[in-house]
C-alpha positions in Angstrom: 148.7 192.6 156.1 151.0 190.0 157.5 153.0 192.2 159.4 149.6 193.8 161.1 148.4 190.1 162.2 152.0 189.6 163.7 152.1 192.7 165.3 148.5 192.7 166.9 149.1 189.0 168.2 152.2 190.2 169.9 150.6 192.9 171.6 147.7 190.6 172.8 150.2 188.2 174.1 152.6 190.5 175.7 150.6 193.3 176.8 148.9 190.9 179.5 151.1 190.5 182.8 149.4 186.9 183.4 150.2 185.7 180.1 153.9 187.3 179.9 154.8 185.1 183.2 153.3 182.1 181.7 155.2 182.7 178.4 158.8 181.3 178.2 161.6 184.0 178.0 162.4 184.0 174.0 158.7 185.5 173.5 160.2 188.9 174.5 162.7 188.5 171.9 160.1 187.9 169.5 158.2 191.0 170.3 161.2 193.1 169.5 161.8 191.6 166.3 158.4 192.1 165.3 158.6 195.9 166.3 161.6 196.2 164.1 160.0 194.4 161.1 157.3 196.9 161.1 159.6 199.8 161.5 161.4 198.5 158.1 158.1 198.2 156.3 157.0 201.3 157.2 160.1 203.3 155.9 160.1 201.2 152.9 156.5 201.8 151.9 157.0 205.3 152.4 160.6 205.9 150.3 158.4 203.7 147.2 155.6 205.9 147.7 157.7 209.2 147.2 159.5 207.8 144.2 156.1 207.0 142.4 155.1 210.5 143.0 158.5 211.8 141.2 157.8 209.4 138.4 154.1 210.4 138.0 155.4 214.3 137.8 158.2 213.7 135.3 155.9 211.6 133.1 153.6 214.5 132.9 155.8 217.6 132.6 157.4 215.1 129.4 157.3 217.6 126.7 154.6 216.7 123.9 156.3 218.6 120.9 158.9 215.7 121.6 156.3 213.0 121.2 154.8 215.3 117.6 158.8 215.7 116.4 159.1 212.3 116.7 156.0 211.2 114.9 156.7 214.0 112.3 159.8 212.7 111.7 159.1 209.1 110.9 156.1 210.4 108.6 158.4 212.4 106.5 160.8 209.7 106.3 158.2 207.2 104.9 156.9 209.7 102.7 160.5 210.6 101.2 160.9 206.4 101.0 157.5 206.2 99.4 158.1 208.8 96.7 161.8 207.4 96.2 160.1 204.2 95.4 157.8 205.7 93.1 160.5 207.7 91.4 162.2 204.1 90.8 159.0 202.5 89.5 158.0 202.5 85.7 154.7 204.3 85.3 152.3 204.6 82.2 154.0 207.8 81.1 157.7 206.1 80.8 156.5 204.2 77.8 157.6 205.3 74.4 156.1 208.1 72.8 154.3 206.4 69.9 152.9 203.9 72.4 151.8 206.5 74.9 150.0 208.6 72.1 148.2 205.5 70.8 146.7 204.5 74.2 145.8 208.3 74.9 144.3 208.3 71.4 142.0 205.4 72.2 140.7 207.0 75.5 137.0 209.0 75.7 136.8 212.5 77.0 136.1 211.2 80.2 139.1 209.2 80.4 141.7 211.8 79.3 140.0 214.2 82.0 140.7 211.7 84.4 144.2 211.2 83.4 144.6 214.9 82.9 144.4 215.4 86.9 147.1 212.6 88.0 149.9 214.9 87.3 151.8 218.0 85.2 152.8 215.5 82.9 149.8 213.8 82.0 147.8 217.1 81.9 150.2 218.3 79.2 149.7 215.3 77.1 146.1 214.9 77.7 145.2 218.3 77.0 147.1 218.2 73.4 144.8 219.9 70.8 145.5 217.0 68.3 143.5 214.5 70.8 140.5 217.1 71.5 140.0 218.0 68.1 139.3 214.6 66.8 136.6 214.7 70.0 135.4 218.0 68.8 134.9 216.6 65.2 133.4 213.3 66.0 131.1 214.5 68.6 130.3 218.2 67.6 131.2 218.1 63.7 127.5 217.5 62.7 126.4 220.4 64.5 128.8 222.8 64.3 130.6 224.6 61.5 134.4 224.8 62.4 134.8 228.1 61.1 131.5 229.2 62.8 132.4 227.2 66.1 136.0 229.0 66.6 134.9 232.5 65.9 132.0 231.9 68.5 134.6 230.1 70.7 136.9 233.2 70.5 133.7 235.4 71.1 132.9 233.6 74.1 136.2 234.3 75.7 136.5 237.7 74.9 133.1 238.4 77.0 134.4 236.1 79.6 137.4 238.1 80.4 135.4 241.3 79.8 133.1 240.0 82.7 135.4 238.5 84.9 137.8 241.7 84.6 140.9 239.8 85.3 142.1 239.0 81.6 142.0 235.0 82.5 138.9 234.3 81.1 138.6 230.5 81.6 142.4 229.8 82.0 141.7 229.3 85.8 139.0 227.0 85.7 139.7 223.4 86.3 140.2 220.8 83.7 136.8 219.2 83.9 133.5 219.0 86.0 134.0 216.8 89.1 132.0 213.9 87.9 134.6 213.6 85.0 137.5 212.8 87.7 137.7 209.3 89.2 141.0 207.9 91.1 143.7 206.3 88.9 145.3 203.9 91.3 147.4 202.4 88.5 149.3 205.7 88.3 151.6 205.8 91.1 152.8 209.2 90.4 149.3 210.4 91.3 150.2 211.5 94.8 152.1 214.3 93.3 149.3 215.9 91.8 147.3 215.7 95.1 145.3 218.7 96.1 146.5 220.7 92.9 143.6 220.5 90.2 144.9 220.7 86.8 144.5 224.1 84.6 144.3 224.2 80.7 144.6 227.2 78.5 141.5 228.8 77.7 142.0 229.0 73.7 142.4 225.0 73.8 140.3 222.3 72.2 139.7 220.6 75.6 138.3 223.7 77.0 136.1 224.2 74.3 135.0 220.7 74.6 134.4 220.8 78.1 132.5 224.2 77.9 130.0 222.7 75.1 129.6 219.5 77.3 128.7 221.7 80.4 126.4 224.0 78.9 128.4 227.5 79.1 129.0 227.8 75.5 126.1 228.7 73.5 127.3 228.1 69.8 126.0 228.8 66.4 124.0 225.9 64.4 120.9 225.8 62.4 117.4 224.3 63.7 115.0 222.3 61.4 111.1 223.2 62.1 112.1 225.9 64.6 109.4 226.4 67.3 108.7 222.8 67.9 107.4 222.1 64.4 105.4 225.3 64.4 103.2 225.3 61.1 104.5 228.2 59.9 108.2 226.9 59.5 107.7 223.4 58.2 110.3 222.1 56.2 112.7 225.2 56.8 116.2 225.8 58.8 116.7 228.9 60.8 119.9 230.3 62.6 120.1 230.0 66.0 122.4 230.0 69.4 122.3 226.7 71.1 123.5 225.6 74.3 123.5 221.7 75.3 122.0 220.0 78.4 123.5 217.0 79.4 120.5 216.0 81.8 118.3 215.5 79.0 121.0 215.1 75.8 119.0 217.9 74.3 119.3 221.9 73.4 118.2 224.7 73.9 117.9 227.3 71.2 118.2 231.1 71.3 116.7 232.7 68.1 117.7 236.4 67.0 115.0 238.9 67.5 113.0 240.1 64.7 110.7 242.5 64.1 108.5 243.4 67.2 109.4 240.0 68.8 112.2 239.5 71.3 114.8 236.8 70.9 112.6 233.5 71.2 114.1 230.4 73.2 113.3 227.1 72.6 113.7 223.9 74.7 114.3 219.9 74.3 115.5 220.1 70.6 117.0 216.7 69.8 120.0 216.2 67.9 118.2 215.2 64.7 116.9 218.6 64.1 120.3 220.3 64.4 123.0 221.0 61.4 126.0 222.9 61.0 125.6 226.0 58.9 126.3 225.2 55.0 127.2 228.6 54.3 129.3 231.3 56.0 126.0 233.9 55.2 124.9 235.6 58.4 121.1 235.4 58.9 120.3 238.7 57.8 122.6 238.8 54.8 121.5 237.6 51.3 123.5 234.8 50.0 125.0 234.8 47.0 123.7 232.2 44.6 126.6 230.3 42.8 124.3 227.6 41.2 121.7 229.6 39.0 123.3 228.4 35.7 123.1 224.6 36.9 119.6 224.4 37.9 117.4 222.0 36.0 114.1 220.6 36.6 113.7 217.8 39.3 117.0 219.3 41.2 116.7 220.0 45.0 117.3 223.3 46.2 117.2 225.5 49.6 116.2 229.0 48.8 116.4 232.1 51.6 113.1 233.5 52.6 112.1 236.2 55.4 108.5 237.6 56.2 110.0 241.4 55.7 113.3 243.2 55.7 113.4 243.5 59.6 113.5 239.3 59.9 116.5 237.0 59.8 116.7 234.9 56.5 115.7 231.1 56.8 116.6 228.4 54.5 113.5 226.5 52.9 113.3 223.2 50.9 111.9 223.2 47.6 112.7 221.8 44.0 113.2 223.3 40.7 110.2 222.8 38.5 108.8 223.1 34.7 107.8 226.2 33.6 104.2 227.2 32.6 104.8 226.6 28.9 106.9 223.4 29.5 104.9 220.0 29.1 107.0 218.4 31.3 108.4 216.3 28.6 111.9 215.4 28.9 112.7 215.1 24.9 111.2 218.6 24.8 111.8 220.4 27.7 113.7 223.6 27.4 113.2 224.7 30.7 117.0 224.8 31.7 118.0 227.3 28.6 115.3 229.4 29.8 116.6 232.9 31.8 113.4 232.3 34.3 113.6 229.5 36.8 110.7 228.0 38.2 110.8 226.8 42.0 108.1 224.8 43.7 107.3 223.7 47.4 105.1 220.9 47.2 104.0 220.6 50.7 101.8 223.3 50.0 98.6 223.0 48.3 98.3 223.9 44.5 96.2 226.9 45.3 98.6 228.1 48.1 100.3 231.5 47.3 103.2 229.8 48.8 103.3 226.9 46.7 105.2 228.6 43.6 107.7 231.5 42.9 110.3 232.2 39.9 113.3 233.8 39.8 116.3 235.1 37.2 119.4 233.1 36.2 120.9 236.1 35.4 120.3 238.7 37.6 118.9 236.9 40.8 118.7 239.2 43.6 116.4 239.6 46.4 112.6 239.8 45.4 109.2 239.7 46.8 106.9 242.3 49.0 105.6 242.8 52.4 102.7 240.5 51.8 104.4 237.3 50.4 107.8 238.1 51.6 111.0 238.2 50.2 113.2 235.7 48.5 116.8 235.7 48.3 120.0 233.4 47.8 119.6 229.8 46.5 121.9 226.8 46.9 121.4 223.7 45.1 121.6 220.4 47.1 124.2 217.9 46.1 124.6 215.7 48.9 121.7 212.8 49.6 122.1 213.0 53.1 120.8 216.6 53.2 118.0 215.8 50.5 117.2 212.7 52.9 116.7 214.6 56.1 114.4 217.1 54.3 112.3 213.9 53.2 112.3 212.5 56.8 111.0 216.2 57.9 108.3 215.9 55.3 105.0 217.1 56.8 102.3 214.3 57.6 99.5 216.9 56.2 99.5 219.4 52.9 99.9 222.8 54.0 97.8 225.8 53.2 
């Protein structure tokens, strides 16, 4: 802009002949200097613009991969350094064996599942059967018999393999449901297991526990007062397959079909109405009675009963009573030495056909008819908790 003003002023002054004659001689020399300065400025500007275009072209054509490689190299170096620092650091898994086992034994199932997702070493330790067998006993021992649960679990695995056709069953399933996984920031080695869900053997105690919690596994158990306390099943206990519902903390029961009736399903069964089968006798088999010679008046018993031979047995609560010819006086009672045993079901009215029945000590087998039903094996109740449970279930009204 400065050069433009100078050159413009010089042109105005020197371009007019009258003014040129009045001005001193050195003004002509000034005009020549201005022209030279303008020429030099123009050449310098042209060279700068040309160099600028070349620089822009070089920057735009610079390979992006060089930036990416450089960034990736810095990232890999940082990861390697971070892993080396984590390897050198002390973690919970570096504790002595006894201390680590004590810590794991104190963890709840959810905590063990979270730890199992940290790394391979933690998965192997947290999936140990000795840890989960204790949780199985505490959580499910009251409603599941160990032998029946094992057989039911093996049957479930076999059916799962058959359905999948892969032969792996649950072996490829994740350790736990997603709601049980939570970040463990105090495990620095957790980064090594990122993106790799933990796996466990299908026949492990941990897999069985999680299948029970998720409701995938229908396990064998017995239900008190089936079908929501139907009057026809009061003070009875029937075999069923059960599935846990974690949302309601209740169970669904699937009763075996009988007669012309299909399998019946009952929902909303609470924990208090369940028990582990006290004997290994299947629902359609006669239980071998081994307590007949020990029965005395006042003893509490359970006896098998079914409507007809096509029905499964249920266990019904009763007590040993006195024979008709006995006065009931303890000093003169001979009922314990007689071959016939009187069984009473006091939940029924005295004139009910279900109030009493008799069995033989020496040759007791299934007895009954299509009208009154069939009585099967007997087991004597010796556990006070079992007797207390039946008393809590006692109906509020006498049954007919």
